[in-house]
C-alpha positions in Angstrom: -1.2 -4.1 -10.5 -1.0 -1.7 -7.7 0.7 1.4 -6.4 2.6 0.2 -3.4 4.1 2.0 -0.4 6.5 0.0 1.7 6.6 0.7 5.5 10.1 0.4 6.7 11.2 0.5 10.3 13.1 3.8 10.9 15.9 2.0 12.6 16.3 -0.3 9.6 16.1 2.5 7.0 18.6 4.7 8.7 20.1 7.2 6.2 19.4 5.1 3.2 15.8 4.1 2.8 16.3 2.9 -0.8 18.9 0.4 0.4 16.6 -0.8 3.2 13.8 -1.3 0.5 16.2 -3.3 -1.6 17.1 -5.5 1.3 13.4 -6.6 1.6 13.9 -8.7 -1.5 16.6 -10.7 0.3 14.4 -11.6 3.2 12.7 -15.0 3.5 9.2 -15.2 4.9 9.5 -15.9 8.6 7.2 -16.0 11.6 7.5 -13.1 14.0 8.6 -13.5 17.6 5.9 -13.4 20.2 6.9 -9.8 21.0 6.9 -8.8 17.3 3.5 -10.4 16.7 2.1 -8.5 19.7 3.5 -5.2 18.3 2.2 -5.9 14.8 -1.3 -6.6 16.2 -1.2 -3.4 18.2 -0.3 -1.6 15.0 -3.2 -3.2 13.2 -5.6 -2.2 16.0 -4.3 1.4 15.9 -4.9 1.4 12.1 -8.5 0.2 12.7 -9.0 2.9 15.3 -7.8 5.5 12.8 -10.3 4.3 10.2 -13.5 2.9 11.5 -14.8 0.0 9.5 -11.4 -1.2 8.4 -11.5 -4.9 8.5 -8.7 -7.2 9.7 -8.2 -10.7 8.4 -5.6 -13.3 9.6 -4.0 -15.6 7.1 -4.8 -19.3 7.6 -1.1 -20.1 7.1 1.7 -18.4 8.8 1.6 -14.9 10.2 0.0 -12.4 7.8 -2.5 -9.7 8.6 -4.6 -8.0 5.9 -6.6 -4.8 6.4 -9.2 -3.3 4.0 -9.8 -6.3 1.7 -13.2 -7.4 2.8 -14.7 -3.9 3.1 -13.2 -2.9 -0.3 -11.3 0.1 1.0 -9.4 2.3 -1.4 -6.2 1.2 0.3 -5.3 -2.3 1.5 -2.6 -3.1 4.0 -0.6 -6.2 4.3 1.4 -6.8 7.5 4.0 -9.6 7.7 6.9 -10.2 10.0 9.4 -8.3 7.8 7.3 -6.5 5.2 4.4 -4.1 5.4 2.7 -2.6 2.4 -0.1 -0.1 1.7 -1.5 -0.5 -1.8 -4.2 0.7 -4.1 -5.2 -0.4 -7.6 -4.0 1.3 -10.7 -7.5 0.4 -12.0 -9.2 2.8 -9.6 -10.7 5.8 -11.4 -8.7 8.2 -9.3 -5.8 8.1 -6.8 -7.3 10.8 -4.6 -9.5 8.6 -2.4 -6.6 6.2 -1.8 -4.2 9.1 -1.0 -6.7 10.5 1.4 -6.8 7.2 3.2 -3.0 6.9 3.1 -3.0 10.3 4.9 -5.0 8.7 7.8 -2.7 5.8 8.1 0.8 7.4 7.9 0.6 9.1 11.3 -0.2 5.7 12.9 2.8 4.1 11.2 5.0 6.9 12.2 4.0 6.5 15.9 5.0 2.9 15.6 8.4 3.8 14.2 7.9 3.4 10.5 8.4 5.5 7.4 6.7 5.0 4.0 9.0 4.3 1.1 7.6 4.8 -2.4 9.4 2.7 -5.0 7.5 4.4 -7.8 9.0 7.8 -6.9 12.1 6.1 -5.4 12.1 8.1 -2.1 10.4 8.3 1.3 6.8 9.2 0.7 5.7 12.6 2.0 1.9 13.0 1.5 2.2 16.8 1.3 4.9 16.8 -1.3 4.2 13.5 -3.2 0.4 13.4 -3.6 0.6 15.0 -7.0 3.5 12.8 -8.1 1.6 9.6 -7.0 -1.5 10.7 -8.8 0.5 11.4 -12.0 2.2 8.0 -11.8 -1.3 6.4 -11.5 -2.6 8.4 -14.6 0.6 7.4 -16.5 0.1 3.7 -15.7 -3.6 3.9 -16.6 -2.8 5.5 -19.9 -0.2 2.8 -20.7 -2.2 -0.2 -19.4 -5.8 0.7 -20.0 -5.3 3.1 -22.9 -6.5 6.6 -22.1 -7.3 8.6 -19.0 -10.1 7.8 -16.5 -12.6 10.0 -18.4 -12.1 8.4 -21.8 -11.1 4.8 -20.9 -13.2 2.1 -22.5 -14.8 0.4 -19.5 -16.1 -2.7 -21.4 -14.7 -6.0 -20.4 -11.5 -6.9 -22.2 -13.2 -9.7 -24.2 -15.9 -7.3 -25.5 -13.3 -4.8 -26.6 -11.5 -7.7 -28.4 -14.6 -8.7 -30.2 -15.6 -5.2 -30.9 -18.9 -5.3 -28.9 
């Protein structure tokens, strides 16, 4: 389970980013055109420049770029032809490291013509205004899924909790 931000092209989002987000579900996976792939690779390179050490992996099938998976970054980025996400795990102790990293990436996405839509908050994500709300959503989910806040959560593997060990 992860907290996801969807990067929408400003021209596609227009005046209704929520509707643009909903339209993503209707899209089939497709290969980008050569020009789109070139632009998406430039985007990935600019994201790497913003955060040294951010790894880039190509999918063995179809076009799909992944950033931040191998170096275990607080935020991972998936780039496809029609869908781009930035995500972090609800299992992370705190949302703040991920939100700090999101703050590094958002200006890069904005320069490339994207806005970040937050389906959890159901609006365009503004790091200055929504940081607290995103952290609260993370704590809420942690309480519901993991039972308790980060300070008191039982960190034993699920099977040990089940057996009472």
